[in-house]
N, C-alpha and C positions, 0 to 999 in steps of 0.2 A: 495563907489566906487571912491576912491581917489588914483589917482597914478600920479605922476608929470611927467610921460612919457606920458602920454594920450594925443592925439590931433587928432584933425579931420581929417580922410583919408577916405571918401566914398568910398564905394565899386562902380565900373564903372557900369553905366547902360547899356539896350541894345544899345542907339545912341552911347556912348562911347567905347562900346565893338566892334560896326561896324567899326567907326573910326580907332581903333587901327589893327583891320585886315586888312583893307584897306590900312593903312600905311606900314604893314609889307609884305603884296603883291607887293605893288609898290615897295617898298625897294628890294624886290625880282626880280622882273622884270626889274630893272635898273641892278641889277647885272647880268642877264642873257642876256640884252643887251650889258653890258662890255663885258662879254665874247663872243659874235659875233663880236663884234668890234674887239678883240684881234685877232680872229682866222681870220677875214678881214687881218689883218696887217702881219699876219703870211702868209696868201695866198699871199699879195703883194711881199712881200719879198721871199718867194720861187718859186712862178709859173708865176710873172708877169715881163714884158721887163722892163731892167733900167732905160728907159725914165718916167715909170711910177711910179717909187721909191716917186716921191713926196706926194702920197696917204699916204703915211705913216706919215707925220706930221699931216692931218687933222683926221687922226684916232686915232692918238695917242692923240690929243686936245679933241676928242670924248670920249676916256676913260676916260681921267682926268674928264671932264664935269660930265660925266653919274655917274662916283665914288662920284663925290662932292655932285652931287643932290641927293646920295643915303643916304647921311648923313644930310639931312635937317629935319627939324622936321614935318614931314607927319603928325603926329596926329593932331596936330593944325591946319597943312594948309589945309587940308582935312576939317575942320569943315566950311569951307567958300564955299558956293552953285557954285559960279562962277569961283573955281577952279575945281571943280568936275566935271562941266560941259565942261573944255578943255580937259579933260584927255583923250578923245577918238582921240584930234587933234596930241596930242604927240605921241601916238601909230600910227599914220597913217602917223607922220614924221617920223618915224623909217622905216616904210615900203617905204616912198620915198627913202630913205638915203638907203636902202637895193636893190632898184632898180637901183639909179645912181650908185652904186659899181660894180652891176651885169653888166652895159652896157660897162665895161672896162675889165669884166674877160670872157676869151672866155668858160669857162664852165658856164658860167651865168644861160643860162635856168637850169642845175642841181642845182645849188646852191642856186639860188633865192628862189623856193618853200621850199626847208627845212628851210632857215630864215625866211620865211614868217610863216611856220607853227609854226614855235617855237615863234613868237611874238604874233600871234593869240591865241595859246594855253597860254600863259602869261596872256593875256587881258581876257581870259575866267573868271579868277578868280576875276575880278575886275567888269566888265561892265556885262548889262543886256544882255538879248537874243538878242534884235535887235540891239543892238549896236554891238556885236560880230558878226552878219550877215552882217551888214555894213562893218566892218572889214575885212569879208572874202571875202566880192564882192569887196572891193576896192585893197584887195591883188591879186586877181582873175583878175582882168583889168590890175594890173601891169604886171603881167607875160603874159598876152598875149599881151600886147605891146611889152613888152622886146622880145617875140617870133617872133613880126613881123619886129622889127627891128635887128634881127638878121639874117644874112646871111644864106639860106639853114639849116633852123632849121629841128630837125628829128622831124618830125609828131607825131609818135607812143610817143614818150619821153614827147613831149610836151602834147599831149591827157590824157598820163597815169599820169603825175604829174599834170595836171590840176585838175584832176577827185580827186585826193587825197588830195588836196587843198581844193575842196569844201565839200568834205566828212568831211575833219578835222574841217571845220569850221562849219557845221553842228551838228556835234557832241559836240563841244564845245558851240555851242549855246543850244543844250538839256540840257547838263549839268548846263549851268548857269541858264534854266528854272528850273531843278528839284533843284539847291542850293536856287534859288531866292524862290520857295514854301516852302521850309525848314525852310528858313530864316524867312518867313512870320508866319508860324506855329509856329516857336521859339518864334516870337514877339507878337503872340496873348497870347502863353500861358505865358510869362512874364508878359503881360497885364493883365491877369486874376489874376496872383499872385499877381502884384501890387495892382490891385483892391481890392484884398480879403486883403491884409494887409492895404490899405488904410481905408477901411470900417470895419475894425476888431476891436474887444474892447481892443486889447492889441497892446502898443508900443513894437516893435522889434530893440534892438541894437546887434552887433557884436563888440566884444571888443578884439583885437588882442595884440601883444606885442608891437605894436607901437601906440596903442590907438584905438580909436572908429572909425571903419572901414565901418561900416552900420548903419543906422537908419532908420526904416520905415517911410513911409509918414503919417503914423496913430499917429506919436510920436507926432505930432504938436497938433492934435485934445485930446489925451489923456492926455500928459505933457504940453502944451500949447506952446512949441518952435518947430521951423523947424529942418530939419534934421541938417542943416550946424552951428546949435548954440550949438551943442553936444559939448564942450570943456573942457578941465581937470579943470577948474574952475567952470564951468557951473555944472558939474556933482557933485562936491563938494557941491555948493552950492545949489543944490537941495534936498540934502540929508539933515535929521535933524540931529542938532547936537548931540542929544543924541543916534543917532543909527549910526553916522558916523563910529564909532571904531567897531562895531559889522559887519558893512556891508562890511568895508575892510578886517576884519579877515574871512569872510564867502567867499569874493572873492579870496583872497589868497588860502584857503583850496579848492575851486573849481577848482581852475588853477592848483594844485598838485594833483587832485585827477586822477581817471582812466580815460582815452578815453571814450567819451560817457557817464558819471556820472553827474547826474541831481540832484541838491538841489534846495530846495525853503525857502523862507524866507519873513518875513512881514516887513514893514518899513515905514517910513512917508517921502514923496516928496513932495517939494513945486513947486504948480503948478505956471505958467508964471503970473498968476492974483494975486500971491501973498497968494494964501490960501494952507493950508496944507492939503493932501490927504493920503489916505491910501491906499499902493498900495503893492499888492503880487508880488516879483519878482522870476521868473525860472530862472536858470542858467542849461546851459548842456556846458560839456567842450568837443569843437569839435577842439581844438587845432592841435591835430594828423591828422584831415583831409585836406589834401593838397590843397582842392578847397575851405576852409573856413579858416582853420588855424586861431581861434579866440574862445572866450565864447562868446555863444548867449544867450541875455537875454531876456525874455519876461516879460514885466512890464504891471499889469494889476490893473486898480483903483476899490478898493475894500471898497471906503468911505460909499457906502450905504449899503451894505454888513455888515460891521462893525457897521454901526449905527443901523442898525435893529437887530445884534447881542446884542449890548447894549441895545437895546429897550426891544430884549425878557430876556434877563438877568435882567433887572430891572425887568419885569412883574414876574418874576419865583420868585424873591425874596424880593418883595416889595409889598404890599397891595396896590391896586388901587385907594382906597377911601382915606385914609388918609396919604399914602405915606410912612407909618411906615414898617419894616423889616416884613415879612409875617411867617407862621409857618417854612418853609424851611430854611429860614436865620436864625431865631431863634434857630433851630437846630444846624447849623454852628455855630454858636457864643457860645453855651454851651458847644460844644466840644473845642472850642478854649480856654472856660475858664477853663475846667478842665486840657487842656495842661498847662493853666498858672500856676495853682495851684499843679501841680502836683510835683514840688520840694519842694515847701514851705509848702505842707499840710496844704493849706486853704479850704475854705468853698465856697461853691456855693449856692446861693438860688433864688429861683424862687417863685414868687408872681402872681398866676393867678386870672384876675379880671374879673366878668360877671356881665354884668347888670341886673339889676331884672326888671320883667315884661316887659321887651324890645319889646315882641311881641304884647302887647296893643298899643305901640307907632304904628306901622308899621299898625296894624288891623285898628286903628282909625283914625289915622291923614295921611296915607300912608307913602310909602317907603322913599319920599322924603324927608319928617320929619325926618324920622329914621336915614336916611344919614347924615343929619345936625346935629343931637344929636349926633352920632357916631363922626363926627368930631371934634366936641366941646370938648367933654370928651377927645378923644386921644390928642388934642392941649393941655388941661389943665395937663394930666398927664404927658405929655412929659417937661413941664414946672416945675415939682416938684421933677425929678429924676435926678442922677448925671451926668455928660457927659460921664462917661465911662461906666453906667448903658445902658441896652437896652429895649425898650418899643417895643413889637410887638402886631399886630393885628392877632390873630389866625382864625378869621372869625368870623362872625354876630356879636354878642355885646361881644365876649371874647376877652381879651388882656392878655398879661404876660408881667410881668416885671425881668427881669434877673440881678442879683446883683451879687457883690463879697465881701467878708471880713466883713458883718455887723453880729453885735451880735444879741442876740435875742431883745433885749431892741430896738435897730435901727430897727430891722426889722418891731416890733410892730409899732414906730413911722411912718416907711415910709407908713404902711398899714394904720393906721389912717390919714395920710395926704391925700393919696389915695381917702378913703371914704368920707373925708370932701370935697374936689374938685368935686367930683361926685354928692354930694348931693346940688351943688350950681345950682340955675336955668339957664336953656337955653333958651336964647329967639329962637324962631323959628317961623318965620311967625308972626303974632300978638298975640302969647302967650309964656307964660313961662313956659316950660315943668320940672318936676322936677325928679328925678330918684335918685335910691340909687344901690348900687353894693354889690356882696358877692365875698371875697376875701379868697383863699385859699394858704396857706402858705407852702413849702417844702424847703429843705436843706439837703444837703452832704457835707461831709466832704472827699477832695478828696485823695485819695489812689493810691498806683502804681497797685493794682487790678482791678480800676475802667475801665469799657469797655464803648463804644457808649451805649450799652443796659443799662446803669445805668442811662444814661442823660434821656433816654425816660422814667424810671422808675420816676426820677423825677420829669419830668411832668406830669404821672400819678397820683402821689404821691399828688401835689399840686391840680389836678382835684378831686381828692377824698376829701381833705381839703376843697374845695370851694364847693362841693355839702353836705357837712356838715353844712357849713355857712348858706346855703339856707334852709336847713332842719331846721335848730335852729332858723330862723326866718329872716333872709336876713340883709342887711344892717351891716354886721359886717364882721369880718375876722377869720379863723379860723387854727390852724397849725395843719400839718399833723401828726398823730402818728400811729402806727402799728396796732392798733384795726381796723382803718378805711380800711386798706388792707384786713385784714381777714372778716370783713363784705362785703366788695364789693366779695371777692374772694366767700365767702358763696353765695350770691346773684346770681353772674354767674353761681356756679354748679346749683342753684335752678331754674335758667334759661334754663340752658342746659338740666336739668332733665324734665323740663316742656315741652321742645320741642320734647324732645324722647317720652315722654307720649302721646303728640299727634301723633305722627309718628307710635306709637305702637298702637295705638287704646285703650289706658287706662281710656278714658273718657267714662262715661254713662250717660243717661238721665233718671233722675226720674222725675214724674209729680204729682202735689198737684191738687186735683178738685177744681173745682169752681161750686158753686150751687146756684141755684135761692131761694133766701131768702123765697119769702111767700110759695114756693109749695114744698121746699127741693129737686128740682129735679136736678141731675147733668148735666150741660150744658157745660162743657168745663173743661181743665186741664192746667195747666201751667208748662212750662216746666223747667225744675231746674238742671244745669248740675254737675254731682260728679265727683271725681277723685278716680278709684279703683286702688289705690296705690299698688305696689307688696308687699309692706314692711309693710307701714303703714295703710293698710287698706283703706276703704272707706272714702274719705277726703271731707268736706263741701266746698262751694266756697269762704268762707273767708281765706282758707288758701294758695290759689292761684290765684283768680280772680283778686287780687291788682297789683301782679306781671306780669300776663298775659296781663293786661292794659298797665303797664307801658313798657313792652318790644315789644308791638304790637301784641303778639301772640292770641290776643284777637279776632282779625280779622278771623284769620282761623278756632280759637275754636267756635266764635259766629257763623261762616258760620255751621260748623259740625253740632252743637246743632240745629240750624233753619233746616238743612235737615234731620237731622235722625227724630226729631221729627213732624215732618210734613209726613213724610214716615210712621212713625208708627201710626199717628192719620188717616192718608188714609186708612192704612190695617184695622184700627177698622171701619173705615166708609164702608169698604166693607165685613168684618167676622163677625162684631158684631151686631145684631138685636137690633134696636131701638138706633146706635150709629151715626146715618147718620147726624145728625146736631151736634154734638160735635165739640166745638171751641178747638183751641191750642192757648195758648197765650205764646209769645217767647220775651225775654228782647233783646233787642238792646244798646249794651253800646255807649258809647261816642266816642271811637274809631270808632266802626263799621258805625255808623251814619255817621261819617266825611268821611269814604272811599270813593273814587270817585265811585268804581263800585258796592256800596249797592245797587241801584235798578236794576242792572244786574244781580246781583247774588242771588235777592230775586226772580225775574222772573224765574231765571232758576232753582230754587228750587221747584217753584209751578209747573214749566212744567214738571221736573222730576218726582216729587212725584204724580202727578195726583191729588192733592189735590184740593177742591174747594176754590179759594183763600177768600170767603166770610166767610169760617170757620177758617181764619187765623188771631190774633190778633198781633200787633207788638207794644211793650211797650216801651215807652222812657221814662227819667226821666223828672220831671219838670225844673230843672237847665239846663238840655239840651235843653230843648226846648228854653230857652231864647238866647241862643248861636246864633250870627250870622243870626239874626230873619228872614232877607228876603230869605237867601239861605236854612234854615231850612223848612220855608214854602214851599220853592220849592222842595225841595226832599219830604216832606210829601204829597204833592199833586201827584209827581209822582207814590208814593208805594201806594196812594189812587186809582189811575188811573188803579191799578194793579188789584183791588177789594178787597184788603184786608182791615183791620179795625186797627185804631190807638188807644192805649189807652196810658192815661199820668200816670206814676206809682209815688206812695209815693206824690201824691198831697195833697198840703198844707203845705208842708214843704219848697217849694221854696218862687219867690217872683213874679210869674206870675198877671198880673192885668187883670182884667175882659176884658180891651179894648185889649188886647193881646190874649187874651185866644179865643174872636169872630173871632180872624184872623186865627186860627189854624185850619186845616181840621182834626181836631179830633171826636171821636165816643165816648170813655170810661174815665172817670174819677175814677182810683183808689185811695181810701182813705188811707192815711199811717196807719200802725199801732199802731204808738205813739199816735192818736186820739181815736182808738177803746179801747186800753187797759184800760183806765178810764172812758169808756162811761159811766157805767153802777154806777159809784160812783160819779165821778166827773161831776158836773153839765157845767163849761168851756167845757170839752171836747165834753159832749153831745152836747152843742150849736156849736160847732163849726163842730162836724161833720152833725147835722141838717143842718147848713150852706153850707156845701160843697155838701149835698144832693140836698137841696133847687136850689142850683146854676146849678147844673148837670140837674135838671128838666127844670130850666129857660131856659139852653141851650139846651133841648132835646137831653141831654147825657145820657149814662147809666151810672151807679155808681156801683163800685166793692169795698167792706171792705174786707179790709186784716186783718190778723190777730186774727179771731174770734177765741175764745176759751170756751166759755162758754154759756149757755143757756140766761142768761141774756141779753147778749150784742147781740145775734140773736135775740131776742125778740124786744129789743129797736130798732136796725136797722129797723127791718121788720115795727115797727111802724112808722119810720121816711120815709119809702117809699124806703128804699136802694134796689138797684133791685138785687145783685149779692152779693155773700161774699164766701169767702174761708178761713181758719183755721186750727188748730188742732182739733177743734169742730166735724168737718166732716171728715178730714183725714190727716193722715201726706204725705209728698213727697214719692213717693214709685216709685218701679221700673216698667216696662211694664207690667210684669205679672199680679202682684197685682191690676193695675188699670185695666186692663182688666176684672180680675173676679168680681172686684166692677162694673165695666161697664154691665156684663152680670148680675151680682144680683140685680141691681136697675132695670133692664128691667124686673125682674120676682116679682118685690114687688108690694102689693096691698096699703099700704098705702105712702105718699109723704117722711116721714121722714124714711121710715125702712133700707133704704139701708145705712144711715151715722149713724143711731143711732146703727146698728149692727157692722158695721165697727168699731165703737168707743170701741164697748165690745170686737169684737175677733181682731181687730186693724190689717192692715197691717203693715208688718216692719218699721223701720225709716230708 
């Protein structure tokens, strides 16, 4: 906004406009009075007797004085209240002069009213209604006095002209009253506009060819300067030196644009207190508007908005905990790295760093300790990379290091340095934390065919290599190779196929009988899921349970198994004689047990199937039992409140102590098959099995032996006092139809072992 011709020339306000209007009107009235005086001189010359020709001299002087008075600076003179107060007296003096003149004119009774009407009409443009009424009455008094001093006046003429004079004075007073109301309304509107500008958030400037012709009162609040301070030098000094050339060019383009054209530009402006503020300038070309004839600028302080935008940008591209670039900014840096290496055909490398077992820190010491560990590791890694490299935090305990131009040995050395600094103890509170990291490395040679999708593949490849490092034992780095992607693709396809199988109801439930060892009576079944694959046939759980756990599909799959098995056993309770007390045991996976809706899901299955909750046994592993003990106890109690029984599966393979075991609301211990296999041949296994049975008896828990395959195992376990058993000796897992056949057969037998000994011979299918 720099032009050497800019000067301060404010538009006139309402007071200045009124003074200019009055000055113009008084000047016009003086010319009218001068014209009346000249007409009087003509009248003297033409109609008066020669002895009265001396009147020409005062009349000529009067014309000269009036014309000289019209040239006075009335705009400035009328700013003085005293001068404005004497104005009515001047018009009254004109009426007195008119009266004196018509004392000598034979037709004075006709001439006086005409002149008085002209004077009153001229005054109506200047004075208030009450002043005009006073001048009208004064003129009327003069006319009546003239009529009384005139010999033999014409009463009709006097009466008629007197009435005309009164009517004209009244009309002039009404006109002045209407104009006064209009002026008041205009003044109110101007005041409202002024108040809006004064209290608005924008400063408004108008710049004509001669300079700044208007500055709103709000400019003082927005820019810290009064309107009168906007000079050429001020405008230049206010604009930031780095923006001056750009703003000048913008202003010239705006002045050359079409009428009414509007442009917007951002700039920096110095406030009167010395600070630089960000402003948004909106300019409109109004040079062709005769009432404005200027470029109108609206200036808004957007410093807070810019600061907020800057903070949002920082949050969008910066990790809030460490201050490092985040995933979005890393992607941008990767694209920039690709662009830099396109011409030279260089390489871009990415190292993905993931802390090992970081979740344990949050779980045991709290998230604040975890945050301190993350910050310390981030600071250390920042210190061992080059200034041109990018260290980013992708979220949680995952970092990425973007480098360029390193060969394989240099990449390996960098990865080793990162592993070393991560291993260093970190002081958190009153303890030293030691952690390790797994690093995946991926690199790409930049070619002209590379796209933004390829940079995403670089991150994917580094991620696959990092998971390979974790699988290989952690605290190491692994370089990506194509076989990792093939394995990941195969796993993804398997995951998708598993999801489709769940949708297409390809899973079936098989049931393995559980028997009462002393009597041989069938007392329950354990539900075991199978996948009826359309191409590979019936698949055992070993082929898909691990993937289901990893992907989280075990939750809906486990819910389906629970619902299906409860529905089936409830049907056997209703339809098969003697099966009313049959129990159903269903395994709960770790992911299921940690699912927040587990208790509600179990309650829903019990309600929908109609099964007696006391006939349902939910099995959890011993290792799962020891996770987050308080939360585990709470969940188990909620399940017990539903009426179901709780069993510990694979007991003896974990690390639960007797004190912990007493705290858990459990009903059944299932002895792991590993102890049953050698019970008849290995004294140690027999001793362990006996200890578990005695422990269950001491804690008033039922015991179930898994994997019983021969008579010797059965006999020994019965002698030890084991309550129940299951295994191939009794029956293999089978479909619902085969199990129902066994149920009906066991109900018709006379001997306690007939049903399963016959089943062993005839055998339900595997």
